[in-house]
C-alpha positions in Angstrom: 9.9 -4.9 23.4 11.1 -1.4 23.9 9.6 1.7 25.5 10.4 5.2 24.0 9.8 7.4 26.9 12.7 9.1 28.7 12.6 10.4 32.3 13.1 14.1 32.6 16.2 15.0 34.6 14.1 17.7 36.0 11.9 15.2 37.8 15.0 13.6 39.3 16.7 16.8 40.4 13.7 18.8 41.5 14.2 20.8 44.6 12.2 20.1 47.7 10.9 22.5 50.2 11.8 21.2 53.7 9.9 22.6 56.7 12.1 23.4 59.6 9.5 21.9 62.0 9.7 18.6 60.1 13.4 18.2 59.8 16.4 20.4 60.3 18.8 18.1 58.7 19.9 18.7 55.1 19.9 15.4 53.2 22.4 14.8 50.4 24.3 18.1 50.4 26.2 19.2 47.2 29.8 20.0 47.2 29.1 23.7 47.6 27.4 23.0 50.9 30.1 20.7 52.3 32.1 23.5 54.1 30.7 25.6 57.0 31.2 28.8 54.9 28.9 31.0 52.9 28.2 29.7 49.4 30.0 32.5 47.5 33.2 32.1 49.6 33.3 28.4 49.0 32.8 28.8 45.3 35.4 31.5 45.0 37.9 29.5 47.0 37.6 26.3 44.9 37.5 28.2 41.5 40.6 30.1 42.5 42.4 27.0 43.6 41.4 25.2 40.3 42.7 27.9 37.9 45.8 28.6 40.0 47.0 25.0 40.1 46.2 24.6 36.4 48.4 27.6 35.6 51.2 26.4 37.9 51.2 22.8 36.5 51.2 24.1 32.8 54.1 26.4 33.6 56.1 23.6 35.3 55.5 21.1 32.5 56.5 23.7 29.9 59.8 24.2 31.7 60.4 20.4 31.9 59.8 20.0 28.2 62.2 22.8 27.4 64.9 21.3 29.7 64.2 17.7 28.6 63.2 16.7 32.1 60.9 13.6 32.4 57.3 14.7 33.3 56.8 11.9 35.7 59.5 13.2 38.1 57.4 15.3 40.5 58.5 17.6 43.2 56.6 18.0 46.4 55.0 21.2 45.2 53.8 19.5 42.0 52.3 16.6 44.0 50.4 19.1 46.2 49.3 21.0 43.1 47.9 17.8 41.4 46.1 16.9 44.6 44.5 20.4 44.8 43.6 20.2 41.1 41.8 16.9 41.6 40.0 18.2 44.7 38.8 21.4 43.0 37.8 19.5 39.9 35.6 17.1 41.9 34.0 20.1 43.7 33.2 21.7 40.3 31.8 18.5 38.9 29.5 18.1 41.9 28.5 21.7 41.7 27.2 21.9 38.2 28.6 19.2 36.0 26.3 16.2 37.0 23.1 18.0 36.0 24.6 19.1 32.7 25.9 15.6 31.8 22.6 13.9 32.7 20.7 16.4 30.6 22.8 15.4 27.6 22.5 11.6 28.3 18.8 11.6 28.9 17.7 13.8 26.1 15.0 12.1 24.1 15.7 11.0 20.5 13.8 13.0 17.8 13.0 9.8 15.9 10.8 7.4 17.9 11.2 4.5 15.6 14.9 4.9 14.6 15.7 1.5 13.2 19.4 1.9 13.8 19.3 2.2 17.6 22.6 0.8 18.9 23.2 -1.5 21.9 24.0 1.3 24.3 20.6 3.0 23.7 18.9 -0.3 24.5 20.8 -0.7 27.7 20.1 2.9 28.8 16.4 2.4 28.1 16.2 -0.7 30.3 18.0 1.1 33.1 15.6 4.1 32.8 12.6 1.8 32.9 13.8 -0.2 35.9 11.7 0.3 39.0 13.6 2.2 41.7 10.9 1.3 44.3 7.8 -0.8 44.0 5.1 1.1 42.1 2.6 0.3 44.8 4.7 2.6 47.1 2.8 5.5 45.4 0.0 4.7 47.9 2.3 5.9 50.7 2.5 9.3 49.1 -1.0 10.8 48.9 -1.4 14.3 47.5 -1.2 16.8 50.4 -4.1 19.3 50.9 -3.7 22.8 49.5 -1.5 24.9 51.7 -0.5 28.5 51.5 3.2 28.7 50.7 5.4 31.3 52.5 8.7 32.6 51.2 10.6 32.1 54.4 11.9 29.9 55.9 12.9 27.7 52.9 15.8 25.3 52.5 16.5 24.2 48.9 18.1 20.8 48.7 18.3 18.1 45.9 15.8 15.3 46.1 17.2 12.3 48.0 17.0 8.8 46.4 13.6 7.3 46.7 13.3 4.7 49.5 10.5 2.6 50.8 8.4 4.6 53.1 7.1 3.3 56.4 3.3 3.7 57.0 2.7 6.2 59.8 -0.6 6.1 61.6 -2.1 9.5 60.6 -5.9 9.4 61.0 -8.0 11.5 58.7 -9.3 14.0 59.4 -6.6 15.3 61.7 -9.2 17.3 63.7 -12.6 15.6 64.3 -15.6 17.4 65.5 -17.6 16.2 68.4 -20.4 15.2 66.0 -17.9 13.2 63.9 -16.6 11.5 67.1 -20.1 10.5 68.1 -20.9 9.0 64.6 -17.6 7.1 64.6 -18.3 5.7 68.0 -21.7 4.6 66.9 -20.3 2.9 63.8 -17.7 1.1 65.8 -20.3 0.0 68.3 -22.6 -1.2 65.5 -25.4 1.3 66.2 -25.1 3.0 62.8 -24.6 0.8 59.7 -21.5 1.8 57.8 -23.4 1.6 54.5 -25.9 4.2 55.6 -23.4 7.1 56.2 -23.9 8.7 52.8 -27.6 8.9 53.2 -27.5 10.1 56.8 -24.8 12.7 56.3 -25.5 13.9 52.8 -21.7 14.3 52.2 -19.9 11.4 50.5 -16.5 12.7 51.3 -17.3 13.1 55.0 -18.9 9.7 55.0 -15.8 8.1 53.5 -13.6 9.8 56.1 -15.7 8.7 59.0 -16.0 5.1 57.7 -12.2 5.1 57.2 -11.6 6.3 60.8 -14.1 3.8 62.2 -12.4 0.9 60.3 -9.0 2.0 61.6 -10.3 1.9 65.2 -12.0 -1.5 64.7 -9.0 -3.2 63.1 -6.3 -1.3 64.9 -4.6 -0.9 61.5 -3.6 2.3 59.8 -4.9 3.2 56.4 -2.6 6.2 55.9 -1.0 4.5 52.9 -4.4 4.6 51.1 -5.3 8.0 49.6 -8.6 9.6 50.6 -8.6 13.1 49.3 -8.6 14.0 45.6 -11.4 11.8 44.6 -15.1 12.6 43.7 -17.0 10.1 45.9 -20.3 11.6 44.7 -19.7 10.2 41.2 -19.6 6.6 42.4 -22.6 6.8 44.8 -25.0 4.0 44.0 -23.1 3.1 40.8 -19.5 1.8 41.1 -18.4 1.1 44.6 -20.2 0.9 48.0 -18.8 1.9 51.4 -15.6 3.5 50.0 -12.7 4.3 52.4 -10.2 5.6 49.8 -9.0 4.8 46.3 -6.0 3.2 44.6 -3.6 5.0 42.3 -2.4 3.0 39.3 0.1 4.6 36.8 -0.9 4.6 33.2 1.7 4.3 30.4 1.3 4.7 26.7 2.5 2.0 24.2 2.8 2.7 20.5 2.3 3.9 17.9 0.9 0.6 16.9 0.3 0.3 13.1 -2.8 -1.9 12.7 -4.9 -2.3 9.6 -3.2 0.9 8.2 -4.0 3.1 11.2 -1.8 4.1 14.1 -2.9 3.7 17.7 -1.5 4.8 21.0 -3.0 2.6 23.6 -3.0 3.2 27.4 -1.8 0.5 29.8 -2.4 0.7 33.5 0.1 -1.4 35.4 2.5 -1.5 38.3 4.7 -4.2 36.6 8.0 -2.7 35.6 9.0 -3.0 32.0 5.6 -4.2 30.8 4.8 -1.1 28.8 8.4 -0.9 27.6 8.5 -4.5 26.3 5.1 -4.0 24.7 6.3 -0.9 23.1 9.3 -2.7 21.6 6.8 -5.1 19.9 5.0 -2.1 18.5 8.2 -0.8 17.1 9.1 -4.1 15.4 5.6 -4.3 13.9 5.7 -0.7 12.8 9.1 -1.1 11.0 7.7 -4.1 9.1 4.6 -2.4 7.7 2.1 -3.1 10.5 -0.3 -5.9 11.4 -3.7 -7.0 10.1 -6.7 -8.2 12.0 -9.9 -10.2 11.2 -13.0 -10.3 13.3 -14.2 -13.9 13.2 -17.3 -13.8 15.5 -19.0 -11.1 17.6 -21.6 -12.5 20.0 -22.1 -12.2 23.7 -23.6 -15.2 25.5 -25.8 -16.0 28.5 -26.9 -19.4 29.6 -29.7 -19.8 32.1 -30.4 -23.1 33.9 -33.9 -24.5 34.3 -35.2 -27.7 35.8 -38.1 -30.1 34.9 -39.7 -33.0 36.7 -38.2 -35.4 34.2 -35.2 -35.5 31.9 -37.7 -36.2 29.0 -39.4 -32.8 29.5 -36.0 -31.1 29.6 -35.0 -32.8 26.3 -38.3 -31.6 24.8 -37.4 -28.0 25.5 -33.9 -28.6 24.1 -35.4 -29.9 20.8 -37.8 -27.0 20.7 -35.2 -24.3 21.1 -32.7 -25.9 18.6 -35.4 -26.4 16.0 -34.8 -23.9 13.1 -38.6 -23.7 12.6 -39.0 -22.1 16.1 -36.0 -19.7 15.8 -38.0 -16.8 14.4 -40.5 -16.8 17.2 -37.8 -17.2 19.9 -35.7 -14.4 18.3 -38.7 -12.1 18.2 -39.2 -12.5 21.9 -35.5 -12.1 22.6 -35.0 -8.9 20.5 -38.0 -7.0 21.8 -36.1 -5.4 24.7 -33.2 -3.9 22.7 -32.7 -2.0 19.5 -29.2 -3.5 19.1 -29.3 -7.0 20.6 -30.1 -9.6 18.0 -30.3 -13.3 18.7 -27.9 -15.4 16.6 -28.2 -19.0 17.9 -29.0 -21.2 20.8 -26.9 -24.1 22.0 -28.3 -26.4 24.7 -26.7 -28.9 27.1 -28.6 -31.4 29.1 -27.6 -32.7 32.6 -30.3 -35.1 33.8 -33.5 -33.0 34.5 -31.5 -29.8 34.2 -31.2 -27.8 30.9 -28.6 -25.2 30.2 -29.4 -22.9 27.2 -26.6 -20.9 25.8 -28.0 -17.8 24.0 -25.6 -16.0 21.6 -26.5 -12.5 20.4 -24.9 -9.5 18.7 -24.7 -6.4 20.9 -23.6 -3.5 18.6 -21.0 -1.3 20.1 -21.7 -2.4 23.7 -20.2 -5.4 25.4 -23.8 -6.5 26.0 -24.0 -8.4 29.3 -27.1 -6.6 30.4 -28.6 -6.6 26.9 -28.3 -10.4 26.5 -29.6 -11.0 30.1 -32.8 -9.0 29.4 -33.3 -10.9 26.1 -32.9 -14.3 27.9 -35.5 -13.3 30.4 -37.9 -12.5 27.6 -37.4 -15.9 26.1 -37.9 -17.6 29.4 -41.2 -15.8 29.9 -42.1 -16.8 26.3 -41.4 -20.5 26.6 -43.1 -20.6 30.1 -46.4 -20.6 28.2 -45.7 -23.9 26.5 -43.6 -25.3 29.4 -45.4 -24.2 32.5 -43.6 -26.9 34.6 -40.3 -25.3 33.9 -38.5 -24.1 37.0 -36.0 -21.3 36.4 -33.1 -21.8 38.8 -30.8 -19.0 37.6 -30.5 -16.5 34.8 -26.9 -17.7 34.5 -26.0 -21.3 34.9 -22.2 -20.9 34.2 -22.5 -22.5 30.8 -22.0 -18.9 29.3 -19.2 -18.9 30.7 -18.4 -15.6 32.4 -15.2 -14.8 34.3 -14.1 -18.4 34.4 -11.8 -20.5 32.2 -14.0 -22.8 30.1 -13.6 -25.0 27.1 -16.9 -23.7 25.6 -15.4 -20.2 25.3 -12.2 -21.5 23.9 -14.0 -23.6 21.2 -17.3 -21.7 20.6 -16.0 -18.2 21.4 -17.6 -15.4 23.5 -17.6 -11.7 22.8 -15.2 -11.0 20.0 -13.2 -13.7 18.3 -10.3 -12.2 16.5 -7.1 -13.3 14.7 -4.2 -11.0 14.0 -1.0 -11.5 12.0 2.2 -9.7 11.1 5.4 -10.5 9.2 8.6 -9.4 11.0 11.7 -8.9 8.8 14.8 -10.8 9.8 16.9 -7.7 10.4 14.2 -6.3 12.6 14.2 -9.5 14.7 17.9 -9.2 15.1 18.2 -5.5 15.8 15.0 -4.8 17.7 14.1 -8.1 19.3 17.8 -9.1 19.8 17.4 -12.6 18.6 16.9 -14.6 15.4 14.0 -16.2 13.6 14.9 -19.8 14.2 15.4 -19.3 17.9 12.0 -17.5 18.3 10.2 -20.2 16.3 11.8 -23.0 18.4 11.1 -21.2 21.7 7.4 -20.6 20.7 7.0 -24.3 19.9 8.7 -25.6 23.1 7.2 -23.0 25.5 3.9 -21.6 24.3 2.7 -24.8 22.6 4.4 -27.9 24.1 5.0 -26.5 27.5 1.4 -25.3 27.9 0.1 -28.6 26.7 2.3 -30.4 29.3 0.7 -28.1 31.9 -2.8 -28.9 30.7 -3.4 -25.3 29.9 -6.8 -24.1 28.7 -6.4 -21.3 26.2 -3.0 -20.5 27.6 -0.8 -21.2 24.6 1.0 -17.8 24.8 3.7 -16.0 26.7 1.8 -13.4 28.8 -1.3 -12.2 26.9 -3.1 -11.7 30.3 -0.6 -8.9 31.2 -1.5 -6.8 28.2 -5.2 -7.5 28.4 -5.4 -6.6 32.1 -3.4 -3.4 31.7 -5.6 -2.2 28.8 -8.8 -3.2 30.5 -8.0 -1.2 33.7 -6.8 1.8 31.7 -9.9 1.8 29.5 -12.5 1.1 32.1 -13.3 -2.5 31.1 -14.1 -5.3 33.6 -10.7 -6.6 34.8 -12.3 -9.8 36.0 -13.1 -10.8 32.4 -9.4 -11.0 31.8 -9.8 -14.7 32.6 -11.4 -15.7 29.3 -10.3 -12.6 27.4 -6.7 -13.7 27.7 -7.3 -17.1 26.0 -4.8 -16.9 23.2 -2.7 -19.1 21.0 0.5 -17.7 19.5 1.8 -19.2 16.3 5.3 -18.5 14.7 6.6 -19.8 11.4 9.7 -19.0 9.4 9.3 -17.4 5.9 11.5 -16.9 2.9 13.9 -19.7 3.8 14.1 -18.7 7.5 14.9 -15.0 6.8 11.6 -13.6 8.0 9.1 -14.4 10.7 5.3 -14.9 10.4 3.5 -14.3 13.8 -0.2 -14.7 14.5 -2.3 -14.7 17.6 -5.9 -16.1 17.8 -8.1 -14.9 20.7 -11.6 -16.4 20.6 -13.2 -14.8 23.6 -12.4 -11.1 24.1 -15.1 -9.5 26.2 -14.8 -5.8 25.5 -16.4 -2.8 23.9 -16.4 -2.4 20.2 -13.1 -1.5 18.4 -10.8 -2.4 21.2 -10.6 -6.1 20.5 -8.2 -6.0 17.5 -5.8 -3.7 19.4 -5.8 -6.2 22.3 -5.0 -9.0 19.9 -2.1 -7.3 18.1 -0.6 -6.3 21.5 -0.5 -10.0 22.4 2.0 -10.4 19.6 
């Protein structure tokens, strides 16, 4: 699967401003900087040598041709001239030729989905998408604080090749006030709880910096590789994350356009796995060239399963029969639905384990994923049935029969969240040109790997190549819960030859995608 982005040569050859206090060495000099002479003298010298030896050699070779003298018979002066020619040519190539050649090679194609891309373009793409350094190394390069730039002194040099960067112990802030030092000492000594810094200081950024410094002193480990500045810590106070000491940067790529149900989508993917976006993009290209994919929403219901206990198994069975009786569904659903305008109870499935009863409530949730919605509805039902079953002891609002954030057969069979199936027909020539294989090979590999191999491993919902990669990347990029990748990645991929083996029919079925409305079919087609 192929990515279409091209790296800008400008980003590769951007100039750096090197502070003389930081380093006086010039890394990776160009040919024009190789001699201890002013730049204009060096340039003039090599340009003069180049054109002089070219004129000399052309004159000598013309005389040899007129006199019928073999060209390979060289005099000492001609050998010296050839050596000077090669030397000056290398200098000129290093001076301005490399940037020019790379700008031609890396120029993006005007047609994103050109069906006739040749083999060289594919190889260039893979080289461009290859990771130079681990993506996580971005954590070692936090954005510097704003500084006032001065014109002098400045040394302009080309960017050196990226290399892994050692973590230097640089505490933040660089200058601590006496008050900050006292607070840090109190946190280290346990006199001030770390979680109370925001409320005591009234400044979330300062609280994060103090907590970070205290953690470094307690653990004797540097956190300089974890960015601190450039994030609004006020926005997460009391909502998303407690006791922050920094944040993690994850690059976001775009795969697409994906043609699904007659519409084109460009979907973000947050990942540090090299070539994941590129390979996904290649699948989008293959689907797009063949007219797109179609999707069908089979079920849409979020579940929650509380666990209750009775004094006897008979009483637990009586509640089971009561809840599963169609005659009581209206009364139960009325109690369930009263806390939401969108949540509507669909069905109840109960499982008995001795005196313990697990009740799996399924409800529609509108455009929301609906975890809180269904939990409130379940609490309403528990309060309602408590009147008829006062001896019921509620042990937990969730008894893991839901089942949330865990691989479970009940999700694979009954579904949870969105249950979706998607299919596409890939033409044989697209399989050969874009996917670089053939129909029969793909069908055989899918059977032996995704089906037979997964069965041999005892996989639960894992009858696919790497659906979890795509699901996780899209979840992180779109603000979904990454932990629900566990059941959302349940997927079975089917491949069959069509038209006598000329074309390929591909389908994926994902029964438990836990996600906001309208994202689920995109997730399924990306699993293709």
